[in-house]
Structure formats: structure tokens, C-alpha cells
C-alpha positions as CSV (number, residue, x, y, z in Angstrom):
1,M,-20.3,18.3,-9.8
2,A,-17.1,17.1,-11.4
3,D,-15.2,19.7,-13.4
4,N,-14.1,17.8,-16.5
5,S,-11.7,20.5,-17.5
6,F,-9.8,20.2,-14.2
7,N,-6.7,18.2,-14.2
8,A,-5.1,17.6,-10.8
9,F,-1.7,16.5,-12.2
10,E,-1.4,19.6,-14.4
11,M,-2.2,21.6,-11.2
12,A,0.5,19.7,-9.2
13,Q,3.0,20.4,-12.0
14,Q,2.1,24.0,-12.2
15,Q,2.7,24.4,-8.5
16,F,6.0,22.6,-8.8
17,D,7.2,24.6,-11.8
18,A,6.6,27.9,-10.0
19,I,8.7,26.8,-7.0
20,A,11.4,25.1,-9.1
21,E,11.9,28.5,-10.7
22,K,12.1,30.3,-7.4
23,L,14.7,27.7,-6.1
24,G,16.7,27.9,-9.3
25,L,16.7,24.1,-9.8
26,D,18.7,22.7,-12.7
27,Q,16.9,21.3,-15.7
28,G,17.7,17.6,-14.9
29,T,16.3,17.9,-11.4
30,R,13.2,19.7,-12.6
31,E,12.5,17.0,-15.2
32,L,13.0,14.2,-12.7
33,L,10.8,15.7,-10.0
34,R,7.9,16.9,-12.2
35,T,7.0,13.4,-13.4
36,P,6.7,10.0,-11.5
37,L,9.6,7.6,-11.5
38,R,7.3,4.6,-12.2
39,E,3.7,3.9,-13.1
40,Y,1.8,0.6,-13.3
41,H,-1.5,0.3,-15.2
42,F,-3.3,-3.0,-15.1
43,T,-6.6,-4.8,-15.3
44,I,-8.2,-6.8,-12.5
45,P,-10.7,-9.5,-13.7
46,V,-13.3,-10.3,-11.1
47,R,-16.0,-13.0,-11.1
48,M,-19.1,-11.1,-9.8
49,D,-21.8,-12.5,-7.6
50,D,-24.1,-13.1,-10.6
51,G,-21.4,-15.3,-12.2
52,S,-20.4,-12.7,-14.9
53,V,-16.8,-11.5,-15.1
54,K,-16.1,-7.8,-14.9
55,I,-12.8,-6.1,-15.7
56,F,-11.6,-3.3,-13.4
57,Q,-8.8,-0.8,-14.2
58,G,-6.1,-0.4,-11.5
59,F,-3.1,1.9,-11.1
60,R,-0.1,2.4,-8.9
61,V,2.2,5.4,-9.3
62,Q,5.5,5.8,-7.5
63,H,6.5,9.5,-7.9
64,N,9.8,9.6,-6.0
65,D,11.6,7.3,-3.5
66,A,14.9,9.1,-3.0
67,R,14.1,9.7,0.7
68,G,12.7,6.2,1.4
69,P,10.0,3.7,0.3
70,S,7.0,5.1,-1.6
71,K,4.0,5.7,0.6
72,G,0.4,6.4,-0.3
73,G,-3.2,5.3,-0.3
74,I,-5.3,3.3,-2.7
75,R,-8.6,4.9,-3.8
76,F,-11.7,3.1,-5.0
77,H,-13.7,5.7,-7.1
78,P,-15.9,5.5,-10.2
79,Q,-14.3,8.7,-11.5
80,E,-10.7,7.7,-10.7
81,T,-8.2,8.8,-13.4
82,I,-4.5,8.2,-13.8
83,D,-3.9,12.0,-13.7
84,T,-5.5,12.2,-10.2
85,V,-3.3,9.3,-9.0
86,R,-0.2,11.0,-10.5
87,A,-1.0,14.2,-8.7
88,L,-1.7,12.5,-5.4
89,A,1.6,10.5,-5.7
90,T,3.4,13.8,-6.3
91,W,1.8,15.6,-3.4
92,M,2.7,12.6,-1.2
93,T,6.4,13.1,-2.0
94,W,6.2,16.7,-0.8
95,K,4.0,15.7,2.2
96,C,6.5,13.2,3.5
97,A,9.3,15.6,2.9
98,V,7.6,18.6,4.7
99,V,7.1,16.6,7.9
100,D,10.6,15.1,7.4
101,I,9.7,11.4,7.5
102,P,11.9,9.0,5.5
103,L,9.4,8.1,2.8
104,G,8.6,9.0,-0.8
105,G,5.3,9.5,-2.6
106,G,3.1,6.9,-4.1
107,K,-0.6,6.5,-4.8
108,G,-3.0,3.8,-6.2
109,G,-6.5,3.5,-7.4
110,V,-9.1,1.3,-8.9
111,I,-12.0,2.6,-11.1
112,C,-15.0,1.1,-9.2
113,D,-17.9,2.1,-7.0
114,P,-17.9,0.2,-3.7
115,H,-21.5,1.4,-3.1
116,N,-22.5,-1.1,-5.9
117,L,-20.2,-4.0,-4.9
118,S,-20.7,-6.8,-2.4
119,M,-18.0,-7.4,0.2
120,R,-16.9,-10.5,-1.7
121,E,-16.5,-8.5,-4.9
122,Q,-14.5,-5.8,-3.1
123,E,-12.3,-8.5,-1.6
124,Q,-11.6,-9.9,-5.1
125,I,-10.6,-6.4,-6.4
126,C,-8.2,-6.0,-3.4
127,R,-6.6,-9.4,-3.9
128,G,-6.4,-8.8,-7.7
129,W,-4.8,-5.4,-7.2
130,V,-2.0,-7.0,-5.1
131,R,-1.4,-9.8,-7.6
132,Q,-0.7,-7.3,-10.3
133,V,1.9,-5.3,-8.4
134,V,3.2,-7.8,-5.8
135,R,6.8,-7.4,-7.1
136,N,6.7,-3.7,-6.9
137,V,5.2,-3.0,-3.5
138,G,6.2,-4.1,0.0
139,P,7.7,-3.0,3.3
140,V,11.0,-1.7,1.8
141,Q,9.7,-0.7,-1.6
142,D,6.2,0.9,-1.6
143,V,3.8,0.8,1.3
144,P,0.1,1.4,0.4
145,A,-2.7,2.6,2.8
146,P,-6.4,3.3,2.7
147,D,-7.8,6.4,0.9
148,V,-11.2,7.4,-0.6
149,M,-13.7,4.6,-0.1
150,T,-11.2,2.0,1.2
151,N,-10.7,1.0,4.8
152,G,-8.9,-1.3,7.2
153,Q,-10.7,-4.4,5.9
154,H,-9.5,-3.8,2.4
155,M,-5.9,-3.3,3.6
156,L,-6.1,-6.6,5.5
157,W,-7.2,-8.5,2.4
158,M,-4.3,-7.0,0.5
159,M,-1.8,-7.8,3.2
160,D,-3.1,-11.4,3.3
161,E,-2.8,-11.8,-0.4
162,Y,0.8,-10.4,-0.3
163,E,1.8,-12.8,2.5
164,R,0.2,-15.8,0.7
165,I,2.3,-15.0,-2.4
166,M,5.5,-14.1,-0.6
167,G,5.3,-16.9,1.9
168,G,5.9,-15.0,5.2
169,K,4.5,-12.4,7.5
170,F,4.9,-8.8,6.3
171,P,2.6,-6.6,8.3
172,G,4.7,-3.6,7.3
173,M,3.8,-3.9,3.6
174,I,0.6,-1.9,4.1
175,T,-0.8,0.5,6.7
176,G,-4.2,1.6,7.9
177,K,-4.9,-2.0,9.1
178,P,-7.3,-2.6,12.0
179,V,-5.9,-2.5,15.5
180,G,-5.0,-6.0,16.6
181,H,-4.1,-6.9,13.0
182,G,-1.0,-4.8,12.8
183,G,-2.8,-1.4,12.9
184,S,-1.6,1.5,15.0
185,L,-3.7,3.0,17.7
186,G,-4.4,6.7,16.8
187,R,-4.3,6.0,13.1
188,T,-8.1,6.6,12.7
189,E,-7.9,10.0,14.3
190,A,-4.5,11.0,12.8
191,T,-5.4,13.0,9.7
192,G,-8.2,15.0,11.3
193,Y,-6.2,15.6,14.5
194,G,-3.2,16.7,12.4
195,V,-5.3,19.3,10.6
196,V,-6.4,20.7,14.0
197,Y,-2.9,20.7,15.5
198,T,-1.9,23.0,12.6
199,I,-5.0,25.2,13.1
200,R,-4.2,25.5,16.8
201,E,-0.6,26.6,16.0
202,A,-1.8,29.1,13.3
203,L,-4.3,30.6,15.6
204,K,-1.6,31.1,18.2
205,E,0.6,32.9,15.6
206,L,-2.4,35.1,14.7
207,G,-3.1,35.9,18.3
208,I,-6.6,34.3,18.3
209,D,-8.1,32.2,21.1
210,I,-9.4,28.9,19.6
211,K,-12.3,29.1,22.0
212,N,-13.6,32.2,20.3
213,T,-13.6,30.6,16.8
214,T,-16.2,29.0,14.5
215,A,-15.5,26.6,11.6
216,S,-17.2,25.1,8.6
217,F,-16.1,21.6,7.4
218,Q,-16.6,20.2,3.9
219,G,-17.1,16.5,4.0
220,F,-18.1,14.2,6.8
221,G,-15.7,11.3,6.4
222,N,-12.8,10.4,8.6
223,V,-10.9,13.7,8.3
224,S,-13.8,16.0,9.2
225,Q,-15.3,13.8,11.9
226,Y,-12.0,13.6,13.9
227,G,-11.1,17.1,13.0
228,I,-14.4,18.3,14.5
229,E,-13.9,16.1,17.5
230,L,-10.5,17.6,18.5
231,Y,-11.5,21.2,17.4
232,Q,-14.5,21.0,19.8
233,Q,-12.4,19.5,22.6
234,Y,-10.2,22.6,22.2
235,G,-13.3,24.8,22.6
236,G,-14.0,25.7,19.0
237,K,-17.5,25.7,17.5
238,A,-18.2,23.8,14.3
239,V,-21.4,25.2,12.7
240,C,-21.5,23.5,9.3
241,V,-20.6,20.2,7.7
242,S,-21.3,19.2,4.1
243,C,-21.4,15.7,2.6
244,W,-22.2,13.8,-0.5
245,D,-25.5,12.0,-0.8
246,N,-25.2,8.9,-3.0
247,D,-29.0,8.5,-3.4
248,D,-29.5,12.0,-4.8
249,Q,-26.1,12.2,-6.4
250,A,-25.7,15.6,-4.9
251,S,-24.1,17.2,-1.9
252,Y,-25.8,19.0,1.1
253,A,-24.6,21.3,3.8
254,F,-25.9,20.8,7.4
255,V,-25.9,24.0,9.4
256,R,-26.6,24.7,13.1
257,K,-25.5,28.1,14.3
258,D,-25.2,27.1,18.0
259,G,-22.8,24.3,17.0
260,I,-23.3,20.9,15.6
261,N,-23.5,17.8,17.8
262,L,-20.9,15.4,16.5
263,E,-22.2,12.3,18.2
264,E,-25.7,13.0,17.1
265,L,-24.6,13.4,13.4
266,R,-22.5,10.3,13.5
267,G,-25.5,8.4,14.7
268,I,-27.4,9.3,11.5
269,T,-24.5,8.8,9.0
270,N,-23.8,5.7,6.9
271,K,-20.4,4.1,6.5
272,F,-19.7,6.3,3.4
273,G,-20.1,9.5,5.4
274,D,-23.6,10.3,4.0
275,I,-25.8,12.1,6.6
276,N,-29.5,11.3,6.6
277,K,-31.2,14.6,5.6
278,K,-34.7,13.8,7.0
279,K,-33.3,12.8,10.5
280,A,-30.9,15.9,10.4
281,R,-33.9,18.2,9.9
282,E,-35.7,16.5,12.7
283,L,-32.7,17.3,14.9
284,G,-32.9,21.0,14.1
285,Y,-30.3,21.2,11.3
286,E,-30.8,23.5,8.4
287,V,-30.1,21.5,5.2
288,L,-28.8,23.6,2.3
289,D,-27.1,23.0,-1.0
290,G,-23.7,21.4,-0.6
291,D,-21.9,24.4,-2.0
292,K,-23.0,26.6,0.9
293,W,-20.3,25.2,3.2
294,I,-17.9,27.8,1.7
295,E,-20.2,30.8,2.3
296,Q,-20.6,30.4,6.1
297,E,-19.8,33.3,8.3
298,V,-17.0,31.5,10.2
299,D,-13.3,32.1,11.1
300,I,-12.0,28.8,9.7
301,L,-12.8,26.8,6.6
302,V,-11.7,23.1,6.4
303,P,-12.1,21.6,2.9
304,G,-11.9,18.0,4.0
305,A,-13.2,15.9,1.1
306,L,-12.2,16.4,-2.6
307,D,-9.8,18.3,-4.9
308,N,-10.8,21.5,-6.8
309,Q,-13.3,22.7,-4.2
310,I,-12.1,26.3,-3.8
311,N,-11.6,27.6,-7.4
312,G,-12.1,30.7,-9.6
313,N,-15.9,30.2,-9.6
314,N,-16.5,30.2,-5.9
315,V,-13.5,31.8,-4.1
316,N,-15.2,35.2,-4.0
317,N,-18.1,33.6,-2.1
318,I,-15.9,33.2,1.0
319,S,-17.0,35.4,3.8
320,A,-15.0,38.4,4.9
321,K,-14.9,36.8,8.4
322,V,-12.7,33.9,7.3
323,K,-9.1,34.1,8.6
324,I,-7.8,30.5,8.0
325,I,-8.3,27.8,5.4
326,A,-6.9,24.5,6.6
327,E,-6.8,22.0,3.7
328,G,-7.8,18.6,5.0
329,A,-8.3,17.3,1.5
330,N,-5.6,16.9,-1.2
331,G,-5.5,19.7,-3.8
332,P,-8.8,21.4,-2.8
333,T,-7.6,24.9,-3.9
334,T,-6.7,25.8,-7.4
335,P,-3.8,28.2,-8.3
336,E,-6.5,30.7,-9.6
337,A,-8.2,30.7,-6.2
338,D,-4.8,31.0,-4.4
339,T,-4.2,34.3,-6.2
340,V,-7.4,35.7,-4.6
341,L,-6.6,34.2,-1.1
342,K,-3.2,35.8,-1.2
343,K,-4.7,39.2,-2.0
344,R,-7.3,38.8,0.8
345,N,-4.5,37.8,3.2
346,I,-6.3,34.6,4.2
347,F,-3.9,32.3,6.1
348,V,-3.8,29.0,4.1
349,I,-2.4,25.9,5.7
350,P,-1.6,23.9,2.6
351,D,-2.9,20.4,2.1
352,F,0.4,18.5,2.2
353,L,1.2,20.1,5.5
354,A,-2.3,20.3,7.1
355,N,-3.3,16.7,6.2
356,A,0.1,15.0,6.7
357,G,-1.1,13.5,10.1
358,G,-2.4,10.5,8.2
359,V,0.9,9.6,6.5
360,T,2.9,10.4,9.7
361,C,0.8,8.0,11.6
362,S,1.0,5.5,8.8
363,Y,4.8,5.8,9.1
364,F,4.5,5.1,12.9
365,E,2.4,2.0,12.0
366,Q,5.0,0.8,9.5
367,V,7.8,1.3,12.1
368,Q,5.8,-0.6,14.8
369,C,5.0,-3.4,12.4
370,N,8.6,-3.8,11.2
371,M,9.9,-4.0,14.8
372,N,6.8,-6.0,16.0
373,Y,6.3,-3.7,19.0
374,F,3.2,-1.4,19.4
375,W,2.9,1.9,21.3
376,P,-0.1,3.0,23.4
377,K,-2.4,5.6,21.8
378,E,-1.3,8.5,23.9
379,E,2.3,7.9,22.8
380,V,1.3,7.8,19.1
381,L,-0.8,11.0,19.3
382,T,2.0,12.8,21.3
383,K,4.5,11.9,18.7
384,L,2.1,13.0,16.0
385,D,1.5,16.4,17.7
386,H,5.3,16.9,18.0
387,I,6.0,16.2,14.3
388,M,3.0,18.3,13.0
389,T,3.8,21.2,15.3
390,Q,7.5,21.2,14.3
391,A,6.6,21.0,10.6
392,F,4.1,23.8,10.9
393,H,6.6,26.1,12.5
394,S,9.4,25.4,10.1
395,V,7.1,26.3,7.2
396,Y,5.7,29.3,9.1
397,Q,9.1,30.7,10.0
398,L,10.3,30.5,6.3
399,A,7.1,32.1,5.1
400,K,7.5,34.9,7.6
401,K,11.2,35.4,7.0
402,K,10.9,35.5,3.1
403,N,7.4,37.0,3.1
404,L,6.0,34.0,1.2
405,F,2.5,32.5,0.9
406,M,2.4,29.4,3.2
407,R,1.9,27.0,0.3
408,D,5.1,28.4,-1.4
409,A,7.1,28.1,1.8
410,A,6.0,24.5,2.3
411,Y,6.8,23.6,-1.3
412,M,10.3,25.2,-1.0
413,I,11.1,23.1,2.1
414,S,9.8,19.9,0.5
415,I,11.2,20.3,-3.0
416,Q,14.6,21.3,-1.6
417,R,14.8,18.2,0.6
418,V,13.8,15.8,-2.2
419,A,16.1,17.5,-4.7
420,E,19.0,17.2,-2.2
421,A,18.3,13.5,-1.7
422,C,18.3,12.9,-5.5
423,K,21.6,14.9,-5.8
424,M,23.3,13.0,-3.0
425,R,22.3,9.7,-4.5
426,G,23.9,10.8,-7.8
427,W,20.6,10.6,-9.8
428,V,21.0,14.2,-11.0
């Protein structure tokens, strides 16, 4: 259930303030980095299939572009709020900085529920969104991408609208496009694979063989599906996934102690990542309340869906067996829960490091589009592995050297890089 008292942006600022204090940042830099540089709020009128006109609220937030064009997804969600978009734009700035790619943080959203919209209505929202921000986005300004409940088709409609208005071909204005239409091979796998590359490195540092580990994944969207795929290729055993069920408006956990069969589950999952409960039971899965994903007796937890999923209310339900939490989602762990995880010495791979594979591969797509030359999949994934592994180790080494929590170490590296760029440009 949504926690109405939870504010993602306040959490992002709280995390930032703590590190700004540790780094001794001057007041001007602090004020500049704790709020977005620019925000756009707009309305999108859409003629619905029944002939009526419905007005949708849209947003684009550009948090900081000192290191390069803003970069970040566009979410379609009925509970979307400007504060969530602000938080995600802020985290994108730190995410691009921690993996050291020349981009800044942006994020967009529309308050809508694609479950209840036809493809034509969704297309109108996409085109309307672009018309409202066409002067403020683009290959050298701000490059959007898919996020919650948006996909390659939505990106293509947006690109087409942008090109119509600008009168040219600009495939680098948006990423996450289908392959063959300016999309990059490997982009679909990138976020989930990136999470598992960091888990692989963390296990090496902890002296644990990945083949002897078990994991529980929250969510069964793109991140978890590809995360499970690579994790199982490495020999790990995923024993639980959870997902939202739109019909029941509730979430469920699907457990199989001898390991889930990914292809089997994909075969009974709709395009929104909702697994069919009846069919899952027939295939031998135990179907539990969605919150049970966090209570599994596993070595690794991967929150891969939404923010505020490990918090003060449930952090103590985490099994004593858990050694690693790899944050595939954005902002899944609250500062309150972090305090407990630190005490319990659970190794946390923070969200903006763990899930940076998506933006890294989006960066590769942008580069390929701008030079109109595309790489084979193997080359994309090799480059991705290299960047993720390097970023993990730079954070891990700092954490070890200064005896820091991994999240704090990642923040220190990111904030320092962005602060330095702002200073060098003469902004502060």
C-alpha cells in the first residue's frame, strides 16, 4: 500500500544533507545541489476514444546538468507526484556521476494509468508531453527514456513528434527505443544485468561463491526478470519473486524453494509484469502476501520495483541469513531502515550504483545514435560490465578505507564530482 506520509524528495534531500555535512560543502553549493535547476509543470489535453476530452498532468524536472545533458525516464503512474519526480531527478544526477558518465539528472512523469488507456490514447499523451517541453529537451539538452509503465513504443512516438516539430532526424533525443529504430542492443537487459554485476563483485569481496547463494526479488518487471536471468546463469538460485496484481489491487509473492523457473513464469505474466496466480499455483508455486518477499531465508534481497519498500515497519522482518541487499529500484530503503541495516552489518549496494546499468546503456544508445553507428550486443554488455565493475570498486574502496556505509561512500563520490563541475563552471 502507498504510504501517504512518505515523501521521496524529502528523503533524497535528507540523504544529500548528511553527506554535504561530511564533505564540508559551502552553503551556495549545498543550496544549488539540494534542489532542481529547472522544473516544468504542464497539462496535456487528450481527445479520448469516446470523444470526450481529458486533461492529464505532466512534469519534467532537470536537477543538475553541470556534467552533461540531463538524462532520465518518463513514468506513467496514477499516483505520480512532483516530489517523486524531483527525487528521481536528483538520484539520476548522483547515478550518472557515480558511474562517471557525462550526463546530469532529469526525470519526467504523467499522472495516468496505462492499464485503462487505449494505445491511441497513450500515443496522444506521449505526443502531447513532447509538445509541451520541445524547447527544453533534446540530444544536447535533456534526453528522456522509459520508466515505470512506459516502453520503447512510447519513446518512438515521442521521438517522432520531436522530429516533426524540429524538422530533422534526432534519434539521440530519447533513449530506450526499439532496436532497429535507434535503440541499442543490450538496453533491455541493462538494468537487471547491472544489478547482478554489482552483486557478483560484492560476493567476491565477501568471499562467497555465487553458486551457493539464494535470492528473493521484489517485482517482476524488466529489472527483476533480467536480474534473475543473469543471476541464474552465474549459478545462483532465485527462490521468490513478488509482483503487483492490478485486478486485485494487491501484491503477491511467488515462492519455490528449489528455485523458480524464469521462462515458465514469463509465460504466465502480462505486459505489466503481473503474474497469473492460478497458473502459478498449478505450476507448484506457493502464493503468499506480497510483503513476504522480504522475509525469505535467502542470502540476497533485490528490491526491484518501487520506493519505500524497506522501511522502519518491516526492516526487522529481514532474515538473519541475508548478507546483501542490492537496490534494483530507486529509493527502496528509507534512512530509518538504513540505521538498522548498518547495525546488522548487511552489505547494501545503493540504488544509484546498483541500478545504474540502465542509464549507462542509455548513454551508450545516445552515443550510438549521435554518431549513427551501432555496436553488437556483446560489445554493449562488455562495456556495461566494465563501467559497473569499475564504479562498484571505486565506491567499495572508499567505503573500506574510510569505514563508511556503501550508500554514504557512493554519495560522497557523486556529490563531490557534481560539486566540482559546478565550481569549475563558475556556478558557485
